[in-house]
N, C-alpha and C positions, 0 to 999 in steps of 0.2 A: 379127369374131367375139371377138377378144380384148378390143376395145372394150367390146363388148356386156356380156361376162362381168365387167368392172371396174365398169361402170355399175351392173349388178345388185348387186354387192357393196356398192357405196356406197349405194344406195337400201335395202338390207337394213338396215345399220348405222343409217342415219337412221331408218328405221322403229322400230327398238327404242328410240331415245332419244324420239322424238316421240309415239308411241302411248300410253306411260304418262301423258304430259301431258295427251293428249286425254280420257283416261278419268278422271282426277282431277277431284273437285270444283272450282268456280272458286275458292273460299276457300283451297285448297291448291295451287293451280297455281303453278308457279315455272318456273326455268329447265329446258328439256328436256335438257341436257346436264349430265354429272357435274360438281360444284363444291362447294367449301367455303369458308367464311369464318372468319377468325381474328382475334379482337380481344383486346388486353391492356390494362392499366392502366397507370399512370405507371411510368417506369423505377425498377428496385428501388434503394434505398440501405439499407445495412447499419449498423446502430448496433453498434460493437465496443467501447463503453466498458466497462471492467472491472466496473462496478457495475450496468450497464443493458444488458448484450448481449442481442439478439434476433437470431433469423433473419430474413432479408429474404424476403418473400413476394410473388410477383408473380400475381394471378389473371387467368386467360385464359379466353375463350369461344369454343367452335367451333360454327358454326351450318350446317345443312343448307339452302341456298336453293333446292334443286331440287325437282321435282315427284314424286320417288320415295325411297325409303328408301335408305341408304347407310351403309357403315362407313368411319370416318374414322381414321386413325392420325397420331399427333404425335410428331415426333422432334427431338432436338437436332442441328441443323446444324453449328453453330460454337460452341466454348466453349473458351477457352485459359486459363482460371482455374487456377492452380496452388494458391494458398492458400484457395481458396473452392470448395465443390462445389456444383453444380446438378443437382437431381433434379426429376422430373415426379411428381406425386401420380397421374396416370392418363396412359396413352399411346394408348388406343384406345377409340373410342365408336361405339355403334350408334344412328343417328338416323334418325327418320322425317322425312318431307317437311316441311320448315320448322321442325323442332326444333332446340334448342340445349342444349348442357351446358357447365359450367363445371369447370375444373381450376386447380391451383396449380402453380408453378414455385418451388421452395424453394431458397434460396441460404444455405449455412451455412458457417462457418469457425471463426476464433479470435478472442479479444479482443485488443485493442491493435494490430491491423493497421495499418499506415499508410495515411493518407487518399489518398496518390498511387496506390494500386492501383485500376486502372479495367480493365473487361473488357467487350468486345463480345459479344453472343450473337445466335444465330439459331433460331427455332423453325419447323418446317415442319409444315404440316397437309396430309395427302395422302389422297385418296379411294382406297380398296382394294377397295371393292366398291359397285356402284351397281345398284339395281333387280335384285338378287340375282345380277348378273354379277361373277364375281371379277376381281381386278386384272388377271390374265394375259390376260383377254377385252376389257379396256377399250382403246379405240384410243388410240394416242399422238398428241401433238400438241394442237391447240387443242380437241380434244373434251373433254378433262379439264381443269378450271380448279382446279389446286391453288394454295395460298397459303402464305405465310410471313410471320414478324414478326421484325424487327430491333429489338434493344434495347441499352441501355448498364447496365451494373452500376457502382455506385460505392460508397464507403465514406465514412459521415458523419464529419465532423472533430469531435474534442472536445478540451477543453483540460484541462490538469493542470499546476500549477507547483509548485515548491518553492522557498522563499527560504533561503539559506544565509549565517550569520554566525559568523564564529569566535570573536569576542569579544561576549559577552552580559552581562559584568559591569557593575555599577552605576558610573555616572560620578559623580565628586565634582567640582563646578565651583564656581568664585567667579563674581562679576557680570562681565558682558560677557567672558566666556571662551567660545571656539569648541570644539566637539567634532566630530570626524569619524568617520562610520560607514562602514565598508567591508563590502560583501556581494557575493553573486553569486545568480543564480536559474538554475534548471534547467528545461527544457521536458520534462515526463513526458507530454505529449499525443501525439496521432498525427499531427499536422501542424505545419508552421511556424508560430509564434505571436509576435506582438508583445506582449511582456510588459512590464507597467507595474508600478513599484514606487513607492509613494507613502507619505506619512506621514499615517496614519488619523486621527490625533487632532490634526490641525494646529489646528483651532479652539481646542481647550482649551489647547494650548501658546500660541499667539498671545495669548490672553486673560490668561495669566499673564506675559505680556512676553517670551517667547521669539521669536527670529527665525530665518529660514532664508536664509543668504546666497546658497546656490547653487539655491535653489528647493525645492519639495517633492515632487517626483517626477523619476523618470528612466524611460525605457523603451529597449528594444532588441528587434530581430528576432533570434529564437533559431530555430535549424533544429530539425527533428524529433530528439528525444532528445539536444539539444544543451545547452551551459551558457553562460551570457552572461560576458564579461569582468568584471574586477573594477570595480564601481561605488561611488560615494560619494554621501552625503548629510550636510550640515553642519548643526548646530544651534548656536545662540548664546544664552547665558543672558542674563536681563534685565540691562540697565545700572543699574537702580535697584532696591534690595531692602530691605524693613524687616523681614522675618523670613524664616526658611528656608523653602525650596520643595522639596517631594517630588513629582515627577510622572513617569509613564511617557512613553516616546515609542514609539509602535506603527507599524512598519513593515509593509506590506502589499503582496504581490505577487498581481496579477491577470492572467488571460488575456483577451486581446481577441478572439481566434478563437472563444470560446465564453463568452457572458455568463452562463451556468449553472454554470460551473465554480466549484468552492470556492476561495477565496483561501488564501494561505499568510502567517501573521503571525509576526513576532517582536517581544517587547516588552523594552525596556531601561529601567531605572530611573535617573532623573536626579535628584541632590540638588544644590541650589545652597545655599550658606551665605551669609547676610547679614552684611555688615561688623559686626565686633564681636560675633559670634555664636560659640560654641564648637562645634567639631564632633568633641567628644571621644567616646570609646567609650560613655559613659553616654548620650549624646543618640542613640546608633544601635544600643542594645541590641535593638529591634525587629527589625533586620536579621540578627541572629545566628539561625541555624535550629537545630533541635533537634540535629542531628548534630554541629554546632560545639559546642554546650553539653556534649554527652556527651564529645567529645573534650577539652574543656577540664577537665571533672571527673575525667576518667580521668588527665590529666597531672598535676592537683592532687593526687590521691590517691596516685600513685605517689611524688611528691616527700615527702610527709609520711610515708609509709611508710619511705622511704629514711633521712629524717632520724631517725625512731625506731629504725631498725635500727643507725644510727651510734651513737647515745646509748647504746644497750644493749651494743654492743661495747666502746665506751670504758669504760664503767663496770665491765664484766667484766673487761677487762684491768687497770684500775686496782686492782680488788680482788685479783686473783689475784697481783699484784706485792707487795701488803702482808702476804699470808698465804701463805707458801710451803707450809706444811704445812695441809692443808685440814681435817684432823681426822678423816677418814672411815677407819674401821678396816677393813683389808682382811685377812680371815683368811689365814694361811699354810697351805700344805698340809701335813698331816701326814707325817713321814718316819718309816718303819718300818724299823729296822735289818734287814738281809737274814740276819745270822748268828743272830738269835734272833727268836723269836715271843713278843711280850708277852703276859702273862697278862691275863686278863678283867678283873682288878681294875685293872691299870695303864691299859688302855684306856679304863675308865671314868673315872679320874682325868684323862686327856687331854681327853676330850669336856667333862668339867665345867669344866675351865678355859677351854677354847675359847668355849664358850657363856656363861661368866661374863663374858668381854669383851664379848660381844654386848649383855649386859644392862647395861652400864656407859651412863651418860648421855652422849649424843653432842654433839660440838660444833656450834654454828648452821651451818646449811647455807649456802654462799656465795651461791647464787640467792636464798634467803629474804632474806638481808641486802640483796642488790641489789635485789630488788623493793620491800623495805621503804623503801629510800631514794628509789626512783621515786614 
């Protein structure tokens, strides 16, 4: 009796899945059991370059391969990303028999993330309703064919280098003289990089007679955000010269992990004096910039002003020693006796005498004589 009841239940469940397939047109017939298919594109790679950052987008498609309508739910099963966030543009789809729909998985983060960051992820597509039967009434086990997608997330490498040189001043050389340039380079990209530093205008220098005893380039593996050791390149001036040479030497640092990365350059001027030629200031006036000319002008003006001040003070001191009495009349204050009050006539006489002194011809002024001599 018990066996008969179990057999009847199994037949009933089987009928629920098989009958919709028998009643569907031949062109729409598919699996008589709940199922879903999930397909995604290539694994996502994020560009985190500070000048070209973009979210990484992975497009996926869910398909209903069965002979009845169904509702499909998409979920994140595994994602351990800390610096990167993963989101789904949609997570539930209602699909008729044989239909499909697409959705996006968006990965977003920050610029300059190291290329060493990689994450695994898993997306599951699950049937939650089939032929109007909700998830709770769908049988477990092989009756429902759910599916999932496993992928790998990574960050694209980019290169960014900076060349550093403490002494960029002009080098003055004679014939057959060597000059050594010391420098370092920093890896500002997001991955370990084999950075190469070369003399970019090697051909022009060689044509002018220069040579390079230690070669024309150096390279070094530099870790992420690291700086190289101190490196050197040597340039030797021509052994024969009939006239002075003025040429730049251009040092260029380049990334080898990213061929599109911009290079970093430093230019240093080389001046080579031919035998018998003068290397005086008059021949190098063009090297004096505007700031230096202003400084020289200010110093010269200050010196001239100081000399004039000394001359004026010296002449003033000399003149004052010759004429102890300057001849300037200083009126003395009137003294009125306290015991008596002068009459009006007496006061008039006093003021007449005082102002008569002011009307007298004055002696020549000391400073007028001084500036007449100048």
